[in-house]
N, C-alpha and C positions, 0 to 999 in steps of 0.2 A: 416261556418255554418255546413258543412258536417263533419268536424272534431269533433265539439261539439256533433252532433247527433251520431257519431260513439262512442264517449266516453260514452254518455248517454246509448247507446245500450249495450256497454261493461259492464257498471256498473249494468244495469238492469239484464243482463245475469248472472253476478257474484252473484248478490243477489239471483236469482232464483236457481242457482247451490248450493249456501250455504244453502238455505232453503230446497232443495232436500236432501242434506246430513243430515241435522238436522232431517228431517222427517224419513229418513232411520234409523237413530240412535234410534229414538223413536219406530220404528216398527220392528227393526231387531231382531236377536236372543237374544240380551241382554234384550230387552223389553219383549220378550216372556218368557225368563227364569225368569225374575223378576215377571211376572204375574202368571206363572204356576208352577214354581219350587222352587223359593227362600224361600217361606214360610216354606217349610220343609227342603230343602237341604241347605239353607243359601246362602247368597250372594257369599260366597267363595267355595261352594260345600261341605262343611264339614259335613252337616247334624246336626250341633250343634245349633239347634233352639228348642224352646219348642215343636212346632208341630213335628219337625223332630225326637226329642227324643221320643215323644209319639207314633209316627208312625213307628219308627225303620228305618228311612231314612238312606240310605247308604252314607258314605263319598266317594265322587267321586275319591279321591286319594287312597282309599283302594285297595290293590293288586287285589282282585277279580273283582273289577269294572274296574280298569285300563286294566286288561287282557281281558275284554270282547271286542269282535269285534264291529265295528261300526254298523253292521247289528243287533247284539244282543242288543246294546243300543237302536237302532231304534225300535226294537220289544218291549222292555220294555216301551218306551215312548208311543208307539201306543196301546199296549195291557194291560199295567199296570203290576204290580207285587205286590203280597201281598196286603198291604193296599194302594199302590199307584194307583190312578185312571188311566184309559185308556184315551188317548188323540186322538185316531183314530176318524176321523170325526170332531174333534174340532180344530186340527192343520193340515195344508196341509203337504204333503210329503216333500216339500221344507223346510217348517218350522221345521219339525222333523229333517231333515238332518242338518239344520243350528244349531239346539240345540245340536246335537251330536258334531259338530265341536266346539261349545262354551264350552261344557263339557270337551272336549279334551284340550281346552285352560286352563280351570280351573285346569286340571290335570298337566299342565306344558308341555304338548306334543306339 
């Protein structure tokens, strides 16, 4: 009986951990990027979308963007730039930092 209860507990715990990882994937930087950035910058960061072309969205792989420091990218996300809106107060500092890391992944860094 104890062994079965232990297996049941282990299975329950495994399901909870799996659901936790799924929830994180839906609320992590990829989800924030999809919700806030992809419309203009595209799923790949190229800026090659109708909205991106209209707004002059930068390709994240362009040398001037790649050469910006993480702090500069955080500033752009928080304060906006040109036609890009500011997300300060709409995203937490942790979310902004996670987006910068995600943008670096899109850049291949």
